[in-house]
N, C-alpha and C positions, 0 to 999 in steps of 0.2 A: 620438211625442215624441223618440225616439232619432234618427229620420231628419231632423226639422225642424231641429235645431241645427246639424247639418253643412251643410245646404243654405243656410241663413241666413248662416252664416260664409263659405261659398263665394262667395255673392252679393257680401258686404261686401269680401272679399278681392279678387274680380275687379274691383269698382269702384275700389278703391284702387290696384290695379296699373294699370288704365287711366289713372287721373289722374296717377300718377307717370311713366308712360311719355310722356303728352302733355306734362307739364310739362318733362321732360328733353329731349324732341325739339322743343320750341317754340323758335322762332328768337329771337335777341336783339332788343331794341328798337333797331334801326338805322334810319337814315334812308335809304329807297331813292333819294332824289335824289342825295344826296351820294355814295352808292356808284356809281351810274351815271355820275355826273361824273367820279369817280375813274378808273373804267374807260375813259371816253372820253379822258381826259388821258393815260393811260398807253399805250394802243394808238394806233399810228399810222394803221392803216387804220380806216375807219368801221365801227362795229358795227351789225349789222342787228337788227331787233326779234326775229327768230327766234333768233338767238345769244343775245341777252339772256334770252329765255324758257328756252331750253335750259340756261343756266348757273344757273338757280335750282334749289332743292331740289325734291324730289318733293312735299313738303308744300306748298310754295308754288305749284307748277304744277298740281297735280291736286286734292289734298285740300282746300286752303283755298278755292280758287274754287268747287268742288262745293258745300261746305257754305254759302258765302256766297251762291250762287245759291238754294239752298233757303230761306235766310233772306230774300232778296228776295221770293220767292214768298209766305212767310209775312207779310211787311211789309204786304200789301194788307189784312190783317185787323187790323192793329195801329194805334192812334192815332199820328198824327205826333208829338204832344207826347211820348209815351212813347219814341219812337224817338230824338228829338232829345236827350232827357234822358239816354238811355243812350249815345248817341254822345259826349256831353259827358263822361260819367263814364269811358267807355273812354280818351278823350284824356287826361283828368286822370291816369289810371293808366298812361299810356304806351302802351296797347294792345299788349303785348309779342307776342301771337300774331297780330296784325293781322286780327282778325275783325270782321265787320260787325255793327252794333248789332242788327239784325233777327235775325241768326243767334244772337247772345247771348240774346236774349229766347226764341228757339225752343229753345235749348239748355237753358234752365231748365225749360221744360214737358217736353222729352224726358227729362231726368234725373228729374224728379218722377214721370213716368209709368213710367219703368223701375224706379226703386226701389219706389214704392208699389204699382204693378200687379204687379211681379214678386214681392214679399213676399206679396200677397194671393193670387196664384196658387199659391205654395208652400203657404199655409194650406189652400187648397181641396184640393190634391193630397194633402196629409198627412191629410185627414179631420178636422181639429180644428174646433173652434167657429168659424164663419166670422165671428161678430160680434166676438169677441176679435181675430181676425185683421184685421178691418175697422179697428178702432181703432188697432192698430199700423201697419197699412198707411197710414192717414191721417197718422200721425206721420212715417213715412218719406217720404210724399208732400211734406209740407211741408218736411222736411229737404232733399230733392232740389231743391225749388223755390228755396229761399232760400240754399242752399249756394253757388252761383255768385255771387249778389249779395253775400254775406258775404266771399268770397274777393276780389271786385273792391273792396270797401270797404277790406279789409285792404292790398291793393296801393296804393290811393290814399293811405292814411295813411302807409304806408311811404315812398312817393314824396315826399310833402309833407314829411315829416320830413327826408328827404335833402336836399331842395332848401333847407329852412330852415337846416340845419346848414351847407351850403356856401355860403350867401348871404354872410356876412360876409367870408370869405376872398375870394370873387369880387369883392365891392366893394373890398377892399383892393387887389387886383390891378388893377381898373378905375382906381382913384384913382392909383396909381403910374404906370400907363401914360398917363393923361391928363395928369398933372402933368409928365411926361417929354416932352410934346409930341405924343402920338399923338391921332387923333380918336376919338370914342366908338365908331364902328364898328370901327376897328382894335383898339381896347382889348377889345371883345367878341370879336374874332377871337383875340386872345392868350389869353383865358380858354378859348375853344373849343380852341386848340392845346395848352395846358398840362394841361388835366383832361379826364377822360372820364366825369364824373357826369352826372346828368340835367340839372342846371343848365347845364352846359357845352354839352350837346347842344341844349338849347333855345336857347341864344345862337346856336349855329351855325345852327339853323333860322331865326332872326330874320334872320341875315346873307343866307341864301339867299333869303328872301322879299324882302328889300330889293333884292338884285341882280335879282330878277325883276320889280321895279317897284313894289312895295307901299311905302308911306310908312312911315318909321321908327316914328312914333307908333302907326300902325295895327298894325304888326308886333309892337311891344312890348305893346300892349294885348291882342292875340291870345295872346301868351305868358302873360301874367298870367291871362287867362281859362282857358287851358288848365291851368295848374298849380294855380290857385285857392288860392294862399298869400297871406295878408293882408299880411305884411311885403314880399313881392315886389310886390304890388299898389301899396302906398304908395311903394315905390321907383320903379316905372314911372311913377306919377303925378307924382313930384317931378321925374324926367328930362324928361317931356314939358312940364311947367310951366316948367322952366329953359330948355328949348329955345324955348318960345314967348315968354318974357319976356326972353331974352338974358342970363340970369344965368350966371356962370362954372360950367361943368360940373364942374371939379375941386373947388370949394368945396361944391357940392351933394353929390358922391360922397363927400367926406370927412365931411360931416355925416351922410349916410345910413349910412356905415360904422360911425361912433361910436354912432349910435342902434341899429343892428342889434347891435352887440356888447353894448350895454346890455340890449336886449331878450333876447338869448340867456343872459346872466348872470342876469336875472330869471326866465327859464323854468327854468334849472338850480336856482335857489333854490327856486322853487315845487315842483319835483319833489323836492327834498331835504326840504321840509316835509311832503310827502305820504307820504314813505317810512315814518315811524312808524306812520301810520294804516294803511298797506297791510300792514305786518308784524304787526298785532294778530291777523288771522285765522289765518295759518299758526302764530303762536306759541300762540294759544289752542286750536287744534285739533290741532296735531301736536307741538309741543315740550313744552308744559305736561303733557299726559297721559303722554308718555314719561318726563319727569322724575319725575312722581308714581309711575308704576309701578316705576321703578328705586329710588326712595327708600323708598317706603312698601310695596313688594312683600315684602321680607324681613321687615319688621316685622309685616305682616299674617300671614305664614306662621307666624312665631314666636308670634303671639297666638293663632292657631287651634290650636297645639300646646300651649299652656298651659292652666291650670286654668280661666282665663276663657273660653277657647275652648270647653272642654267644657261650661261652663254655658250658652253661647249655642246649642249644639247642642240 
């Protein structure tokens, strides 16, 4: 028993340190196409493929391709629908570590086996009841399997909230630029130049896809599918419809901007109405007991020292 607790704490501490190191050393969610185009425009001499590969980090050159290749080998035994669903979720989250969906699925299995199997091995070595260790190991196995998925869901929700909050301001800038005489593509370029949030990066990706030959409506639909924000989807649908029907783009953008600000105000009011309900649990479980102890504690002590307290004893 004395040896089991330090071993379990060491395993948990080691896993936490590994996750923190991986998160700190993970590269930022930048577009590799834009970075390579920027290097090509700055350098006068043509850059070879070998120079581009050597300029990348060790994580991008060695570690990431190695694990992605392992993931490709494991994808032979994974249903294609599961891989496509995971790829879409990674794109929605921005895929900050640039990992392959098959490797992400393999990572869930590896983490589950390491946590569950490692804890079960510790129970066997310590000589404790293996049935009790089996139950706790199954719990840690489930924790290791679902923890990457929960982290990915949290990243998706955080990115969608960021896009939703940035959308009204981006629509205002788009409206100003279009009313000033710029085209819609040039207006998206202004948004991409002024800001560095997720929405601005997606606008830059749309412009790159348009330059490479993709139709604007297809590039906008792909952006709405990647981000999976209902307000952005309605905005893209309105822009595509105005382009097909010949409606004034400035008028459409003005209407969408007003609707987006009304929607954001309604969501803020909804969160404000939810606040009292959310405060019930911490107030009832933490604040009220503390107040009762502070107020009734001295009275209870005085009561125990009185004659009535002697009768109760």
